[in-house]
C-alpha positions as CSV (number, residue, x, y, z in Angstrom):
1,M,100.4,90.4,112.0
2,A,100.2,92.1,108.6
3,K,100.0,95.8,108.3
4,H,96.6,97.2,107.2
5,K,96.6,98.0,103.5
6,Y,95.9,101.6,104.1
7,A,97.7,102.1,107.4
8,D,99.9,104.9,106.2
9,L,96.9,106.8,104.7
10,L,94.9,106.3,107.9
11,I,97.8,107.7,109.9
12,A,98.3,110.6,107.5
13,Y,94.5,111.4,107.7
14,A,94.6,111.2,111.5
15,N,97.5,113.6,111.6
16,D,96.1,116.1,109.0
17,S,92.4,116.0,108.3
18,S,92.9,118.8,105.6
19,L,94.6,116.3,103.3
20,Q,92.6,115.6,100.1
21,F,92.0,111.9,99.2
22,Q,91.0,110.2,96.0
23,Y,89.7,106.7,95.3
24,R,89.1,104.6,92.2
25,V,87.5,101.2,91.6
26,S,88.7,98.7,89.0
27,G,91.0,101.1,87.2
28,Y,88.5,103.9,86.6
29,E,89.5,107.5,86.9
30,W,90.5,108.9,90.3
31,T,87.6,110.6,92.2
32,D,87.9,113.2,94.9
33,V,86.3,112.5,98.3
34,I,85.6,114.7,101.2
35,H,85.5,112.0,104.0
36,P,87.5,108.9,103.0
37,K,86.2,105.6,104.2
38,F,89.2,103.5,103.0
39,T,87.0,100.7,101.8
40,P,89.0,97.6,100.7
41,K,87.2,97.3,97.3
42,A,88.6,100.7,96.2
43,E,92.1,101.9,95.7
44,W,93.0,105.0,97.8
45,R,95.6,107.7,97.6
46,I,96.4,111.2,98.8
47,K,95.4,113.6,96.0
48,P,98.6,114.7,94.2
49,T,99.5,118.3,94.2
50,P,99.0,119.5,90.6
51,K,102.1,120.7,88.7
52,R,101.9,123.8,86.6
53,A,103.7,124.8,83.4
54,F,103.6,127.8,81.1
55,V,103.4,127.0,77.4
56,Y,103.2,128.8,74.1
57,M,103.7,127.6,70.5
58,V,106.2,128.8,68.0
59,K,105.8,128.3,64.3
60,N,108.8,127.3,62.2
61,E,108.2,129.2,59.0
62,Y,110.5,127.1,56.9
63,A,109.0,123.7,58.0
64,G,105.5,125.1,58.6
65,H,105.3,123.2,61.9
66,W,104.3,124.4,65.4
67,Y,106.6,123.6,68.3
68,P,105.7,123.8,72.0
69,Q,107.8,125.9,74.3
70,T,107.4,124.9,78.0
71,Y,108.6,126.7,81.1
72,T,108.2,126.4,84.8
73,T,107.5,130.0,85.5
74,R,105.5,132.7,83.6
75,A,108.5,135.1,83.7
76,M,110.7,132.5,81.8
77,A,107.9,131.9,79.2
78,E,107.4,135.7,78.7
79,E,111.1,136.3,78.2
80,S,111.4,133.5,75.7
81,R,108.3,134.5,73.9
82,K,109.6,138.1,73.7
83,N,112.8,136.8,72.1
84,A,110.9,134.7,69.6
85,L,108.9,137.8,68.6
86,S,112.1,139.8,68.1
87,F,113.0,137.3,65.5
88,N,109.6,137.7,63.8
89,Y,108.5,134.1,64.7
90,T,104.8,133.4,64.8
91,V,103.8,132.7,68.4
92,T,100.7,132.0,70.4
93,D,99.7,133.5,73.7
94,I,101.1,131.9,76.9
95,K,98.8,129.4,78.5
96,E,99.1,128.0,82.0
97,V,98.5,124.3,82.1
98,E,98.0,122.0,85.1
99,F,98.8,118.4,85.2
100,E,99.6,115.5,87.7
């Protein structure tokens, strides 16, 4: 007998009802759900944990271009930005970004 298409997700939900799930139909955007029904017409997944990065931009005065500087921690971004400022580079504020 074949394994149910969403057997692993059903087991994960049974073991931890605090998991967040998402579904989508026919390639549309993923949508958050509170109580998953695991209907066969939809594609289901556990909602991924978002990743974070800390980004600021530095302007190259000679070329006139802006370049992104990306770090995994705010402390690393702040240290790098401080160094760039010590060389009189034009920099933006640090922004925290979230992505999948």
